[in-house]
N, C-alpha and C positions, 0 to 999 in steps of 0.2 A: 583855308576850307582846307583839311590833308589834303592828301593827292586820292587817296584811296575814296574816299568820299566824292573823291569827279569823277573817277571813276567808274562808277557806281551804276546810271544810266545806260551805258555803254556795256558794262558785264551783265544786269541784268536784262537788257537787250539778247546778247548774245546767247545768253542758258536760253531764253527764249526760240530762239532759232533754234536751236540744235534740240530743243522738248520738243518743237515742233516739226521738224525733218522726222525727228525721231517715229512719228504718229505714221500708223498705218495711208499710205498717197490716197487709198481709196475714200477715207476717212476724212469728214468736214464737221469742224465745232462752229456754232456761230454765238456771239453772244447775243441774247435779244434785247432790247434796252427797255419792255414794257410787258407788263405781266399777262401772258394768256389765260383768260377765266375758263375755256372751256374749248372744244375742239366739233363741239355741235355747229357745222357751218350756218346755223341760221338762230343761232338762239341771240349773241350779241354785236349790235353792226356798230364795232370796234377795230381799227388797223391792225391791233396786235392780234385778234381772235382772228381776223378776215385773213391776214397776211399766214399765218401760223397755219391757217385751212386749206391754204392756195396747195400746200405742198400735197396734200390728201385729195382736194377735190378739183375739178375744172367746172368753170360756167358754162353758156355758151358762148356767150363773147366775152374777151382777153383785151385789157388794157396793154399796149410796148410802153418802154420804160418811158416816152413822149405822151405819153397820154394817150395815144393814138389807138377805135377801137380793129383790132383785130379777127380775123377766126380763131374760137374755142374749139367747143365742142361740136357749133355752130360751122359750116364750111358757106354759109350765107346768109345771108338776111333781108327781105325786102318786103314795102307795106305794097302788098298786091291792091288794094284802095283803100280807102279813107279812113277805114279802123282797123284792118287787118292786117297783121304780120304774119310772115311767111319766113319759117328758120328751115332748112337742110341741114341736115343733123350728117355729121361726118360717121363713115361706115368702119367699122372694124374694129369700133374701141371697147376695149373692155377693162370693164371692173377687176380690180384689185384681186377678184373671186373666181375669176376668168367668165361671167356669164356676159351677155352683149349688151350694152350699152346702147337704149332704144326711147323711141319716142314715149314709150308708158314711165321710163323711170324721170323724164322733162315735166310731164303731166304731177305726178307725184310730186317733183322738188321743189314744182311752183306753188303748189295746196298746202304744202308742209309749213311754212315762214306762217301764214297767220293762227296753225294750227301749234306752237312753241309756249307753254307756260311760262309765267313769271319772266317775261324775257327783259330786262335793264331798258337793254333798245332794238327794238323790232326791228325788219325786215321791211313789212309789209308798206312800208311808202313806195315799194320798188314793185310791189304782187297786187294790191288792189284794186291796182288801176287795169289790170286783166277779167274782162266783166266772161267770156268764156275762152275755153281750152277745145281747139280740135287737132286728133290725131289725119292725119291723110293718107297716112303711111307711117310704116317702119321706122321711116327714117326724115320724117315732114313734118315739123307741126304749125299749127295757124294760130294765132292767140287776136281774140276780137277787146276791144276797145271800146266803152260807149260811146267817147269823141272821139275825133282827130290825135293820137300825141304820139307828138315827133321820138320823143329821146325814146323809146320801149328797149332800147338796143342796148343803150348806154346803161338803162337800170338795172338789165338782164346782165351786166358785170361783174354785180354785186350777189348774185343768187348761184352758191353751188347748185350742182346735179350729186344727189345723190342715190342710190342705189334702195329702186324699190322695192326691192328680192333681202334687202338686210336692214331697211331702216323702216319698213312697214309697224307702226305698232311703238318705236324707239322711243326710249325718255334723253335727255341730254344726258345723262349718265349714261347711257349705254357706246352712245359716242367717243365719251370719255374714258370711260374704259377699253376703245378699240371695239369692242361687238357690232357698233351699228356706223362705225367707220371708213367703211368700204368706199370707196370713189374711184375714177380716175384718171386720177395726178400722178406726178413721176415719180409720188415713195409713196410707202404702203404704212401704215402702223407699228410701231415699234413699241413704244408706250409713252406715257402720259404722266407725271410727278408734279404736280402742280406746285407753284411757287419754282419750281428744281429745272424742270426740261422737259421736251419730246424729243423722244428718240425715233429719228425715221430707218426703212431699210428701202432700196434702192426698188423701183418696180422696171426691171428689167423690156416689160411688155410697152413699156408708156410712146402712146402713139404720137409723142413731140417728139422724138429722137432721147436714148436712154442716157439718163444722168452723168456725169462726170466720176459721182462718189457711190461709194455702193452702202457708206455708214452716214446716216449724219443728226447731229444734237444740236437739237435750239437748243440753247442754254439759256435760260430768264435770271439775266444779271441786272435788276434793275436799278440800281447803285451805282451813281458814275461813276466812283471809284474801286468796286469791286469791276465792273465792266472793263476798264483801263490798265488794271492790276492783270486779270487773266490774261490780257490778249500779250500784254508785258514777260509774263510766264511761261506765256507759250500754250497754256492752259484753253485756250480759243482760236483758231486762224481766221475771224473777224469778229466785228463786232456792228453794230448799227448806232444812231444817235448817239456817238459820240461829244464826249462834254467837250464842252467849248474852250477849254481852257488848256485842251490837249492839242487842239487843232494846228498849231505852231509849230507843235516839237515834230508830232507826229509827220505834218508837209517835211520840215526838212531831213526829216530822219528816211535813206534810203533803202533802208531795210524794210518799210514799210511802204504800204501804197494806199491815196486819198482818193478817195469820191467825194464829189457834192452836186447836187442839183436844188437849186431855187425848188420849193418844193406843192403842191396843193392847197398846204395846211393853210390857213388863219385862227388864230391864236387871238380870243377875245373873248370878252365876260356877257354874262348871260344873265339879269333883270329878273327877279320877278315884280310882274306889269299885273299881278292879274288881283290881288287880295290888300283889302285894304287896310290889313296890318301885316307884317311880314316880319316874320321868327328873330331876322337878325339883324331888323332894324328899331333903334329907336334912340332916348334921347340922350345927353351923354351920364346923365343921371341913370340908363339901363334901365327907362320905364317907357312901356309900351309909346308911340307915338298915336294920335289921332284919323293921324291918315299918312299910309307909305307914300315916302316923297319920292320913292324910286318913280311912280307913278305920273310923275308932272315931267314935260319933258325942260321944259329948265334944266333941273338937278338933273336928268342923265349926259345934257348937252352937260356944262357946269361938268361931269365926270369926266365925259371926253378930255374937256380942254383941259382939266390939271394932269393929266397924265401926259410926260413929256416922252414920245414914243423916240425920238430919235435917242433919246439917253438910253432908256430900254434897248434901244438895236445896240448900240455902242458899246455898253458900257454891261449889261446882263447879260443879253444875249452873244457879246465879243465880236459882233459885226455880222455874227451870222443872220441874221436877219432882214427883211423888207418893213422898214413902216408903213401901212396902209388905215385907209378908209372905206377900203372896198372889203368884200366876205371873199371872191374868189382871187386869183389871182389873175395879171396880164392874158392876155391869149386865151382865158375861156372863157365860153359865151355869160353872159350878165354882168363881166368887169367893165365899168365906167372909166374913161381916161380918165372925165374932168373932176371925179370923185379922187380929194387929197385926203391924208392923215388932218385932223383938227390939229391944226397948230396948238404948242402951249402957251397959256394963256392963263395964267394964274389968276392976275386978276378980274380977269373976265368970267372967268370961272367965281371966283367971291363975288362978284355983280351979279349971274345968273342965281347962284342961292339966296342969297337976300333979296332979289327978285321974288324969291318964291318962296319966301316966307321962313327961310333959313336961315338968318345974317350968321348965326353961331354956329352955323355946322348939325352934324345929326352922329348919332353911334354906327359905325356900321363894319359886319363882319366879313373879309374879303374867307372864302373858300376854295381851295382849287386842289387838285393830283397833288405828290409830292413822286411820282415814277413813272410818271408816259410820258408828259412833253420834254422838248428839250430846256433844261433850265424852270422848270414849270415852278417849286418853292420856292425860286430866286427872285420870278417873276412877281409871284402873289406880293412877296415884301417888299420887294423895290416900289412895285403902286401902290402898294397902304402907305406905303413911307408920300410919295409924291400924295395922295388922299388927302392926308392929314395936315399937308403943307394949304389944301383949297381948305382948312377950317373941319376937315371929318374928324371924329373919333374912331379911330382904326382898328380894328383885330383881326387875325389871321388864324387858320385854320387850316390844312394844310394834312391829307391823307393818302393812304394807298388807291390803286384804280377801282380795286377788287371792292372797297366799300364807299366810293365816292361817286361813282356813278349810278348806284342805287340810292342811294343818297337824295342824289341832284335829280334823279328821276322822279323819284315820292316829293318834293318838291320843300324839301326840306331846309334850304341854304336858299339867300335875299343877292350874293353876288357871286356868281360862281366862275372859274375859268373853265374853258372848254376849246377844244379845237377842233377843227372840222375841214376836210378834205373832200371836194368837189372836181369834175369835169366840165359843172354848168352852174350857175348863179342860181335858174329859177328850181332846180333839183334841190339847191344846197337848202334856195329859200322856204320851198317844201317840205323839209323837214325839221327846221330850224324854226321858221317862224309864223308859216299860216298856220290858221287858228286850228286846235286839235282836235282831228276826227280821225275815232280809230276804225270806222267803218269803212274808210277808202287810203287809211294810213296814213291820214298827213296830220304832221305835227308832230312825231314819233321825239323829236329830241328837244321840240321849244319848250322847257323848262321854264322857262320863264313864263308860259301861258300869252304870249304877248295875242292880240287878236286884233285884224284890222281887215275890213272887208274888201277895200280896195285894193290892199296887198292881195289877198286872197284873189281874187278878182283878175287882177296880171298875170299871178302866179301859173292857174290854172290857161288864160290866154296862149301864154307863154309855152306852155307844156302841151299845148294841143294844138302848135302852128306845125306843121310840117316843112316852110319855109325857111331855111336860114336864118333871111337878113331879118323877112317878119320876128322869128325868135328871139334874136338877139337884142331887138330893138325894143319888145315887150320886158325882157327879163331885166334889160339892163334899165329900163322906165318902173320896175317891182324891186330894182336892190336902188334905185335912187330914193325911192317913196320910203325902205328900211331904214335908210344911212339916214336921213332928211329927221324922221321919227324918231334916228336917235335908239332904235328897236332894239340891239346890241349896241355895243362899246368893242370895236374893230384894235386890234392891236398889232400886228402884226405878222409877213408870211415869212414862214421858219425857212432855214436850208434845210436838207437831207444830208447823212453825212456817214462814211461806211470808211473801216480803216480796215487794211488785212494784211498777213503778212506776205512779202515779196515771195514772189512766184504764184499768186492768182490775179486775177482779174472782176470785176463786177462794172457793170455802166448803173452810174446814178438813174434813178426813178423818181416821174415826178410824185408819182403816189405815196414815195417811202417805202413801201413791199421791200423785204429782204430773203427775198428768194434763192436756199438754197439753187437749185437747177440752173438758175443763173450765173452762180460762180462758177470760173475754169481753169483749173491749170494754164501758167503759162510756158 
């Protein structure tokens, strides 16, 4: 190799650092790894949207980098009786327009998620359990539930408070244009250019302390190569969702800083379990099958056994994941240590398929996003190859998240990749596997339409338990039932990674959020 080519990476990095240093020291540019479809904080319950909205808005309860609940716009909360939670609000908080944050804004913000139209992933699973709301005084609210409900403070970490004055009768587009994007957060709205960037301006009056950055740009760089190139060219100061092939060289480079943490996100397959004929399951000649094989637990078990999770973790994810048979990470309520990942057993998978009446397999299309999770498209391709070895005839179709979530929620897919992060297993199951019931907000992401009355009972009992040990036991039982039934096929817990130029620090977060106000100059 010519000498100048060997020197090229170092030369490029040197140029990158000079460009970064030339930028105004009060500016910060971050490369986001996933698209943000809206700045309406009640429109889509997906991490990229929620993380972007966190720059503009606050919740009553916040989550620290390790997943612990800490005060947000509420300074304290307590259960005053079995069905009533009281929240004491932070005084002196101002919205970006200078108006006061009060209990009236809380009432409005808790009612709004149920009124948002055409949401591809509603927030109502976190608000439907609130039977009534009471303003005790301008800085005290009480929320009543029909039955005892322990995780209400956790639920409210996901519901951002908006200004009743600014958002009354506002549409999602009003938030995207900035007209209604009036929050109490560390930054104010600058501009939102879909598919390109979000511009933010420091909120000097932020109750949590003035951020270090006068101007922030969240640049939407969903292509891995483009995100890495932007960092090396000095166009951005930091990136999230670091491509796995680049981890080793970033870690070894003294001019860059790498931060990592096992995240709360579990990557899994969701299956069509409700329809007798599923749109992307056919015989190998492309003809519809008389019955949907995914509804047979033996077929679901066979699919799970056909997936070599360790190979997936070591090769496709390049070690930046932990194989799992659980739905939540260790240390989280509902994680069951005794549940191990299904062992790779190709012969056993073929035997189960034959027992289920499919000795020659069938045809299956695997769907997934190509710009949401770490290496998501490669994961879909790899699993398709594994299922082919078990006798299935597979096809792969991936697409941008902006199309994928809407189609998945509409039930267009038979076998779809999904990731979910939660700080409680019972809360995760309520959204992912509980029988869909829009009246109570259950099953909002149960796009495979799984339904099991016993699971519903266990989840309901767990959520209604205020004793931590009792709740953990019930949540674990619910997870055990779901995994025994192969209601979904878990693959792994992914690592969250950030890389930034020298001179910046960031504490890795279990929830994968990238928060500009948490970056600090060293």
